[in-house]
ROSELUM-49880 format. One line per field, with one value per atom (N, C-alpha, C, CB): x, y, z; residue number from 1; chain; atom name. Coordinates in pm, whole numbers, plus 50000, padded with zeros to 5 digits. Each point is the difference from the previous one (the first is absolute). Glycine has a CB too. Example, Ala and Ser with C-alpha at 12.3 -4.5 7.8 and 13.67 -1.06 7.14 Angstrom:
# residues 2
east <- (51319	49911	50090	49811	50154	50082	49923	50118)
north <- (49431	50119	50120	49883	50222	50119	50109	49937)
up <- (50780	50000	50000	50125	49803	50006	50073	49785)
n <- (1	1	1	1	2	2	2	2)
chain <- (A	A	A	A	A	A	A	A)
atom <- (N	CA	C	CB	N	CA	C	CB)
# end
This chain:
# residues 149
east <- (50085	49915	50089	49815	50139	50075	49914	50129	49925	49926	50071	49915	50006	50053	49949	50012	50080	49966	50013	50080	49816	49998	49942	49976	50090	49945	49913	50202	49676	49904	49967	49903	50026	49962	49859	50150	49814	49865	49894	50090	49942	49904	49968	50086	49999	49982	49940	50193	49756	49944	49891	50054	49874	49895	50051	49882	50246	50063	49978	50172	49820	49991	49858	50232	49671	49864	49948	49957	50056	49948	50065	49960	50170	50071	49961	50192	49795	49959	49862	50139	49772	49866	50005	49905	50188	50018	50051	50048	50045	50049	49886	50229	49690	49887	49903	50024	49956	49913	50060	49920	50211	50067	49976	50177	49837	49977	49855	50181	49726	49859	49977	49936	50121	49982	50065	49993	50120	50074	49948	50197	49735	49960	49900	50041	49978	49910	49898	50183	49861	49914	49966	50099	49972	49984	49966	50160	49761	49963	49931	49977	49941	49929	50097	49810	50301	50101	50050	50069	49969	50056	49895	50171	49703	49893	49982	49887	50128	49973	50127	49794	50322	50127	50030	50086	49943	50026	50146	49759	50284	50135	50018	50010	49891	50007	50018	49854	50072	50011	50141	49752	50301	50133	50107	49925	50057	50100	50001	49974	49922	49995	50122	49750	50296	50117	50122	49908	50105	50120	50003	50011	49873	49992	50082	49772	50226	50069	50147	49781	50262	50139	50088	49929	50175	50090	50063	50049	49976	50055	50127	49903	50180	50126	49983	50117	49759	49972	49911	50023	49957	49921	50074	49782	50213	50062	49898	50236	49730	49903	50074	49796	50221	50071	49904	50222	49781	49919	50092	49810	50137	50072	49907	50136	49923	49922	50060	49933	49979	50042	49944	50004	50084	49962	49942	49954	49926	49942	49893	50047	49942	49897	50057	49883	50051	50040	49956	49984	50112	49969	50031	50045	50011	50030	50038	50074	49918	50038	50035	49850	50218	50028	49997	50141	49783	49997	50068	49785	50316	50073	50000	50145	49842	50002	50093	49764	50279	50082	49927	50216	49770	49943	50098	49759	50299	50111	50112	49845	50199	50107	49948	50167	49703	49937	49961	49915	50138	49963	49892	50231	49672	49892	49967	49907	50082	49945	49849	50197	49743	49858	49911	50060	49985	49917	50090	49798	50179	50077	49911	50218	49798	49922	50073	49782	50218	50051	49894	50247	49720	49903	50040	49952	49950	50027	50085	49785	50195	50076	50147	49790	50248	50138	50073	49927	50013	50059	50121	49777	50240	50111	50132	49835	50166	50121	50077	49886	50071	50072	49974	50172	49722	49971	49963	49925	49994	49961	50122	49777	50312	50122	50083	50001	50011	50076	49937	50072	49796	49932	50027	49822	50167	50024	50147	49813	50278	50143	50036	50047	49893	50024	49950	49981	49904	49946	50089	49767	50280	50089	50126	49912	50144	50119	49970	50082	49801	49959	49984	49884	50056	49987	50137	49786	50306	50133	50073	50009	49977	50061	49945	50030	49845	49934	50007	49848	50244	50030	49882	50171	49744	49889	50056	49843	50107	50044	49916	50077	49804	49910	49933	49960	50024	49933	49891	50211	49667	49886	49912	50006	49909	49894	49880	50165	49718	49877	49937	49964	49984	49933	49858	50219	49684	49860	49969	49938	49984	49959	49928	49981	50052	49945	50091	49773	50322	50089	50141	49869	50134	50127	50077	49898	50040	50068	50122	49782	50226	50116	50117	49842	50140	50108	50126	49828	50157	50117	50078	49880	50050	50064	50082	49813	50126	50068	50115	49787	50196	50107	50124	49828	50155	50116	50077	49878	50054	50062	50037	49869	50124	50040	49900	50232	49642	49893	49933	49963	50013	49937	49893	50212	49683	49896	50060	49826	50138	50049	49885	50194	49695	49887	49873	50143	49748	49871	49910	50026	49918	49904	49860	50163	49753	49859	49917	50035	49860	49914	49858	50150	49783	49861	49916	50035	49882	49910	49868	50112	49849	49875	49893	50129)
north <- (49882	50118	50124	49876	50223	50124	50114	49913	50159	50109	50132	49845	50258	50134	50094	49957	50113	50100	50138	49849	50234	50133	50100	49900	50213	50110	50084	50003	50022	50077	50132	49786	50302	50128	49993	50119	49985	50007	49998	50128	49927	50002	49859	50226	49679	49861	49911	50032	50028	49921	49904	50189	49845	49912	49861	50200	49790	49871	49897	50123	49925	49907	49984	50062	50005	49998	49859	50216	49697	49863	49929	49991	50028	49935	50061	49949	50185	50066	49951	50201	49780	49951	49860	50141	49777	49867	50013	49902	50191	50023	50048	50056	50036	50049	49887	50225	49685	49883	49910	50010	49972	49923	50065	49923	50211	50071	49986	50163	49843	49981	49862	50156	49743	49863	49980	49921	50145	49983	50089	49940	50169	50098	49941	50182	49854	49953	50108	49852	50271	50108	50107	49959	50044	50112	49955	50128	49768	49949	50108	49772	50311	50104	50096	49982	50046	50088	49940	50084	49791	49936	49975	49893	50088	49983	50125	49838	50278	50126	50071	50020	49932	50065	49980	49965	50142	49991	50035	50058	49900	50030	50152	49778	50287	50146	50067	49986	49966	50055	49975	49961	49919	49966	50089	49764	50267	50079	50147	49843	50203	50141	50037	49989	49918	50027	50030	49851	50080	50010	50122	49754	50305	50117	50115	49928	50091	50115	49972	50067	49809	49966	50046	49799	50279	50042	49879	50214	49798	49888	49943	50103	49981	49950	49935	50177	49819	49940	49876	50226	49727	49879	49911	50124	49748	49901	49891	50050	49930	49897	49904	50157	49722	49900	49886	50062	49896	49886	49887	50151	49729	49884	49934	49966	50001	49940	49868	50228	49684	49880	50017	49847	50152	50038	50141	49756	50266	50135	50011	50026	49875	49998	50046	49813	50286	50050	49899	50243	49704	49896	50044	49829	50290	50048	50147	49772	50290	50141	50032	50060	50053	50055	50152	49797	50266	50146	50039	50017	50068	50048	50152	49792	50270	50146	50045	50010	50114	50063	50124	49911	50101	50117	50045	49925	50193	50047	49897	50122	49818	49900	49860	50175	49805	49870	49937	50078	49803	49924	49899	50029	49957	49904	49919	50155	49714	49913	50018	49828	50240	50032	49887	50236	49693	49895	49908	50152	49719	49900	49880	50078	49865	49881	49925	50113	49756	49911	49892	50046	49926	49894	49872	50104	49825	49882	49894	50043	49937	49897	50035	49941	50182	50045	50030	50093	49879	50037	49917	50073	49813	49911	50040	49818	50288	50040	50114	49925	50120	50108	50139	49833	50181	50129	50106	49878	50084	50094	50047	49889	50018	50037	50097	49778	50196	50089	50139	49803	50203	50130	50077	49904	50028	50068	50040	49868	50044	50032	50118	49759	50249	50114	50129	49850	50144	50118	50039	49934	49968	50029	50071	49799	50154	50064	50145	49777	50246	50135	50087	49909	50036	50074	50040	49877	50029	50027	50104	49766	50226	50099	50139	49823	50182	50128	50034	49961	49975	50032	49987	50152	49751	49975	49949	49950	50106	49961	49885	50235	49748	49895	49942	50112	49755	49933	49912	50003	50013	49933	49935	50164	49746	49945	49976	49890	50147	49974	49871	50246	49676	49875	50007	49868	50110	50006	49889	50098	49936	49902	49886	50179	49700	49881	49943	50087	49994	49961	49965	50149	49808	49972	49884	50086	49842	49890	50051	49877	50252	50055	50033	50092	49897	50031	49919	50056	49817	49915	50053	49800	50240	50058	50123	49915	50176	50123	49975	50123	49780	49971	49947	49952	49977	49956	50119	49790	50323	50122	50096	49974	49975	50072	50106	49959	50025	50085	49923	50116	49955	49937	50093	49874	50066	50084	50088	49825	50301	50092	50055	50059	49969	50060	49962	50194	49793	49975	50120	49749	50305	50110	49943	50164	49886	49959	50116	49839	50129	50103	49979	50019	50089	49995	49954	50184	49716	49950	50073	49770	50295	50078	49937	50205)
up <- (50000	50000	50000	50123	49806	49990	50053	49800	50299	50062	49973	50180	49799	49976	50109	49750	50314	50102	49936	50191	49825	49939	50099	49769	50246	50080	49907	50160	49883	49920	50072	49902	50028	50057	50057	49837	50237	50056	49890	50194	49691	49889	49950	49934	50099	49956	50109	49846	50262	50110	49956	50149	49747	49950	49965	49916	50057	49968	50110	49867	50257	50114	50054	50057	49884	50056	50024	49884	50017	50013	50119	49750	50267	50111	50133	49847	50157	50124	50042	49941	49964	50033	50059	49816	50138	50061	50143	49774	50249	50136	50090	49910	50041	50079	50032	49893	50011	50025	50108	49761	50236	50107	50135	49837	50168	50126	50045	49940	49966	50032	50061	49812	50125	50050	50137	49763	50261	50125	50113	49864	50103	50100	50099	49834	50290	50105	50033	50092	49919	50048	49896	50221	49666	49907	49857	50141	49848	49868	49915	50099	49963	49926	49932	50161	49905	49940	49868	50230	49774	49880	49892	50146	49895	49901	49917	50153	49909	49929	49954	50135	49903	49966	49852	50236	49694	49856	49970	49951	49932	49955	49987	49878	50069	49984	50136	49796	50303	50135	50056	50037	49941	50050	49937	50036	49837	49928	50041	49811	50256	50043	50083	49997	50086	50084	49913	50180	49710	49918	49910	50007	49966	49911	50055	49927	50204	50061	50032	50095	49890	50030	49883	50143	49885	49892	49930	50125	49746	49921	50061	49798	50263	50056	50136	49874	50177	50130	49989	50102	49776	49978	49901	50047	49982	49911	49975	50087	49788	49962	49908	50021	50026	49921	49969	50106	49769	49960	49958	49928	50079	49946	49899	50216	49670	49891	49958	49923	50034	49929	49860	50210	49692	49864	50007	49930	50026	50007	50108	49758	50326	50103	50135	49878	50181	50132	50106	49923	50151	50100	50142	49827	50189	50134	49997	50066	50053	50011	50145	49806	50209	50133	49987	50069	50020	50007	50131	49860	50130	50117	49998	50005	50113	50008	50112	49911	50077	50103	50048	49899	50233	50064	50106	49954	50027	50082	49986	50165	49942	49989	50030	50065	49914	50026	49866	50227	49748	49882	50036	49904	50009	50027	49876	50174	49846	49898	50012	50006	49898	50007	49951	49969	49930	49941	49921	49989	50028	49926	49975	50104	49777	49966	49890	50066	49946	49896	49980	50057	49817	49968	50072	49774	50280	50083	49930	50114	49758	49928	49979	49889	50145	49977	50131	49781	50332	50128	50037	50071	49869	50036	49936	50026	49894	49927	50065	49794	50323	50068	49943	50053	49869	49937	50103	49795	50303	50106	50078	50016	50016	50072	49917	50117	49754	49913	49996	49863	50127	49998	50129	49851	50263	50129	50012	50106	49859	50008	49910	50051	49831	49911	50064	49801	50266	50068	50118	49931	50144	50113	49950	50126	49766	49943	49961	49917	50023	49964	50124	49796	50311	50125	50054	50052	49950	50053	49916	50090	49780	49910	50029	49824	50220	50032	50148	49808	50264	50140	50096	49913	50065	50093	50133	49807	50301	50134	50056	50038	49907	50045	49876	50228	49770	49889	50059	49854	50095	50060	49894	50188	49860	49918	50092	49836	50118	50077	49951	50037	50057	49966	50055	50003	49910	50041	50102	49775	50327	50099	49931	50177	49862	49939	49892	50050	49904	49891	50054	49842	50284	50067	49937	50208	49701	49932	49923	49981	49992	49928	50092	49832	50299	50093	49971	50172	49800	49974	49880	50097	49797	49882	50040	49853	50223	50038	50098	49962	50127	50095	49929	50175	49715	49922	49944	49941	50047	49949	50114	49788	50335	50122	50047	49929	50037	50054	50114	49775	50335	50116	50056	50053	50009	50061	50111	49946	50053	50103	50082	49855	50079	50070	49924	50087	49984	49938	50026	50029	49862	50012	49993	49896	50192	49999	49948	50195	49733	49942	50047	49798	50237	50040	49883	50169	49852	49895	50014	49996	49897	50006	49918	50035)
n <- (1	1	1	1	2	2	2	2	3	3	3	3	4	4	4	4	5	5	5	5	6	6	6	6	7	7	7	7	8	8	8	8	9	9	9	9	10	10	10	10	11	11	11	11	12	12	12	12	13	13	13	13	14	14	14	14	15	15	15	15	16	16	16	16	17	17	17	17	18	18	18	18	19	19	19	19	20	20	20	20	21	21	21	21	22	22	22	22	23	23	23	23	24	24	24	24	25	25	25	25	26	26	26	26	27	27	27	27	28	28	28	28	29	29	29	29	30	30	30	30	31	31	31	31	32	32	32	32	33	33	33	33	34	34	34	34	35	35	35	35	36	36	36	36	37	37	37	37	38	38	38	38	39	39	39	39	40	40	40	40	41	41	41	41	42	42	42	42	43	43	43	43	44	44	44	44	45	45	45	45	46	46	46	46	47	47	47	47	48	48	48	48	49	49	49	49	50	50	50	50	51	51	51	51	52	52	52	52	53	53	53	53	54	54	54	54	55	55	55	55	56	56	56	56	57	57	57	57	58	58	58	58	59	59	59	59	60	60	60	60	61	61	61	61	62	62	62	62	63	63	63	63	64	64	64	64	65	65	65	65	66	66	66	66	67	67	67	67	68	68	68	68	69	69	69	69	70	70	70	70	71	71	71	71	72	72	72	72	73	73	73	73	74	74	74	74	75	75	75	75	76	76	76	76	77	77	77	77	78	78	78	78	79	79	79	79	80	80	80	80	81	81	81	81	82	82	82	82	83	83	83	83	84	84	84	84	85	85	85	85	86	86	86	86	87	87	87	87	88	88	88	88	89	89	89	89	90	90	90	90	91	91	91	91	92	92	92	92	93	93	93	93	94	94	94	94	95	95	95	95	96	96	96	96	97	97	97	97	98	98	98	98	99	99	99	99	100	100	100	100	101	101	101	101	102	102	102	102	103	103	103	103	104	104	104	104	105	105	105	105	106	106	106	106	107	107	107	107	108	108	108	108	109	109	109	109	110	110	110	110	111	111	111	111	112	112	112	112	113	113	113	113	114	114	114	114	115	115	115	115	116	116	116	116	117	117	117	117	118	118	118	118	119	119	119	119	120	120	120	120	121	121	121	121	122	122	122	122	123	123	123	123	124	124	124	124	125	125	125	125	126	126	126	126	127	127	127	127	128	128	128	128	129	129	129	129	130	130	130	130	131	131	131	131	132	132	132	132	133	133	133	133	134	134	134	134	135	135	135	135	136	136	136	136	137	137	137	137	138	138	138	138	139	139	139	139	140	140	140	140	141	141	141	141	142	142	142	142	143	143	143	143	144	144	144	144	145	145	145	145	146	146	146	146	147	147	147	147	148	148	148	148	149	149	149	149)
chain <- (A	A	A	A	A	A	A	A	A	A	A	A	A	A	A	A	A	A	A	A	A	A	A	A	A	A	A	A	A	A	A	A	A	A	A	A	A	A	A	A	A	A	A	A	A	A	A	A	A	A	A	A	A	A	A	A	A	A	A	A	A	A	A	A	A	A	A	A	A	A	A	A	A	A	A	A	A	A	A	A	A	A	A	A	A	A	A	A	A	A	A	A	A	A	A	A	A	A	A	A	A	A	A	A	A	A	A	A	A	A	A	A	A	A	A	A	A	A	A	A	A	A	A	A	A	A	A	A	A	A	A	A	A	A	A	A	A	A	A	A	A	A	A	A	A	A	A	A	A	A	A	A	A	A	A	A	A	A	A	A	A	A	A	A	A	A	A	A	A	A	A	A	A	A	A	A	A	A	A	A	A	A	A	A	A	A	A	A	A	A	A	A	A	A	A	A	A	A	A	A	A	A	A	A	A	A	A	A	A	A	A	A	A	A	A	A	A	A	A	A	A	A	A	A	A	A	A	A	A	A	A	A	A	A	A	A	A	A	A	A	A	A	A	A	A	A	A	A	A	A	A	A	A	A	A	A	A	A	A	A	A	A	A	A	A	A	A	A	A	A	A	A	A	A	A	A	A	A	A	A	A	A	A	A	A	A	A	A	A	A	A	A	A	A	A	A	A	A	A	A	A	A	A	A	A	A	A	A	A	A	A	A	A	A	A	A	A	A	A	A	A	A	A	A	A	A	A	A	A	A	A	A	A	A	A	A	A	A	A	A	A	A	A	A	A	A	A	A	A	A	A	A	A	A	A	A	A	A	A	A	A	A	A	A	A	A	A	A	A	A	A	A	A	A	A	A	A	A	A	A	A	A	A	A	A	A	A	A	A	A	A	A	A	A	A	A	A	A	A	A	A	A	A	A	A	A	A	A	A	A	A	A	A	A	A	A	A	A	A	A	A	A	A	A	A	A	A	A	A	A	A	A	A	A	A	A	A	A	A	A	A	A	A	A	A	A	A	A	A	A	A	A	A	A	A	A	A	A	A	A	A	A	A	A	A	A	A	A	A	A	A	A	A	A	A	A	A	A	A	A	A	A	A	A	A	A	A	A	A	A	A	A	A	A	A	A	A	A	A	A	A	A	A	A	A	A	A	A	A	A	A	A	A	A	A	A	A	A	A	A	A	A	A	A	A	A	A	A	A	A	A	A	A	A	A	A	A	A	A	A	A	A	A	A	A	A	A	A	A	A	A	A	A	A	A	A	A	A	A	A	A	A	A	A	A	A	A	A	A	A	A	A	A	A	A	A	A	A	A	A	A	A	A	A	A	A	A	A	A	A	A	A	A	A	A	A)
atom <- (N	CA	C	CB	N	CA	C	CB	N	CA	C	CB	N	CA	C	CB	N	CA	C	CB	N	CA	C	CB	N	CA	C	CB	N	CA	C	CB	N	CA	C	CB	N	CA	C	CB	N	CA	C	CB	N	CA	C	CB	N	CA	C	CB	N	CA	C	CB	N	CA	C	CB	N	CA	C	CB	N	CA	C	CB	N	CA	C	CB	N	CA	C	CB	N	CA	C	CB	N	CA	C	CB	N	CA	C	CB	N	CA	C	CB	N	CA	C	CB	N	CA	C	CB	N	CA	C	CB	N	CA	C	CB	N	CA	C	CB	N	CA	C	CB	N	CA	C	CB	N	CA	C	CB	N	CA	C	CB	N	CA	C	CB	N	CA	C	CB	N	CA	C	CB	N	CA	C	CB	N	CA	C	CB	N	CA	C	CB	N	CA	C	CB	N	CA	C	CB	N	CA	C	CB	N	CA	C	CB	N	CA	C	CB	N	CA	C	CB	N	CA	C	CB	N	CA	C	CB	N	CA	C	CB	N	CA	C	CB	N	CA	C	CB	N	CA	C	CB	N	CA	C	CB	N	CA	C	CB	N	CA	C	CB	N	CA	C	CB	N	CA	C	CB	N	CA	C	CB	N	CA	C	CB	N	CA	C	CB	N	CA	C	CB	N	CA	C	CB	N	CA	C	CB	N	CA	C	CB	N	CA	C	CB	N	CA	C	CB	N	CA	C	CB	N	CA	C	CB	N	CA	C	CB	N	CA	C	CB	N	CA	C	CB	N	CA	C	CB	N	CA	C	CB	N	CA	C	CB	N	CA	C	CB	N	CA	C	CB	N	CA	C	CB	N	CA	C	CB	N	CA	C	CB	N	CA	C	CB	N	CA	C	CB	N	CA	C	CB	N	CA	C	CB	N	CA	C	CB	N	CA	C	CB	N	CA	C	CB	N	CA	C	CB	N	CA	C	CB	N	CA	C	CB	N	CA	C	CB	N	CA	C	CB	N	CA	C	CB	N	CA	C	CB	N	CA	C	CB	N	CA	C	CB	N	CA	C	CB	N	CA	C	CB	N	CA	C	CB	N	CA	C	CB	N	CA	C	CB	N	CA	C	CB	N	CA	C	CB	N	CA	C	CB	N	CA	C	CB	N	CA	C	CB	N	CA	C	CB	N	CA	C	CB	N	CA	C	CB	N	CA	C	CB	N	CA	C	CB	N	CA	C	CB	N	CA	C	CB	N	CA	C	CB	N	CA	C	CB	N	CA	C	CB	N	CA	C	CB	N	CA	C	CB	N	CA	C	CB	N	CA	C	CB	N	CA	C	CB	N	CA	C	CB	N	CA	C	CB	N	CA	C	CB	N	CA	C	CB	N	CA	C	CB	N	CA	C	CB	N	CA	C	CB	N	CA	C	CB	N	CA	C	CB	N	CA	C	CB	N	CA	C	CB	N	CA	C	CB	N	CA	C	CB	N	CA	C	CB	N	CA	C	CB	N	CA	C	CB	N	CA	C	CB	N	CA	C	CB	N	CA	C	CB	N	CA	C	CB	N	CA	C	CB	N	CA	C	CB	N	CA	C	CB	N	CA	C	CB	N	CA	C	CB	N	CA	C	CB	N	CA	C	CB	N	CA	C	CB	N	CA	C	CB	N	CA	C	CB	N	CA	C	CB)
# end
C-alpha cells in the first residue's frame, strides 16, 4: 500500500468532511451524557472555530491512498499551546501507523513553532483512544465536567 501525506489549507477543509462525519458518529455512539450534541453537530459548525485561526497557526494534514482521503489531523496553536483538534483514520487503515504519523508530524510542527504545551482533548465515552495517545506520550492530566442542560 502506498500512502501520501499532504498539508492542505483551510479552504480545502471540505476534503475531510466525510471523515469528520464518521468521527462525529463515533462520538455519538460513545457518548454517555451528550448524545444530543453529536446528533445536531455539523461539519460547518465544527469548522467555525478554524475560520478565525490565522493560516500560520493551523495545520491540516491529510493522508491518502491513491486519490482517496483516508485520514486527517487538524492541529492549531493558540499563544504557545499546541492542540490536536481533530484526528481520524478510516478503521481499515488504522493498523499502518497512519494516525501516529499524523500526530508525530503535528508535534514536530508544534515544536518548530515553540509551543510550550501540547494537548489533545478526548470526548467522554471515547476513552478507548487513550492507549493510542499514551503510545505517543500523552497522558490524562485533568478532567473537565460540563453542566448538562
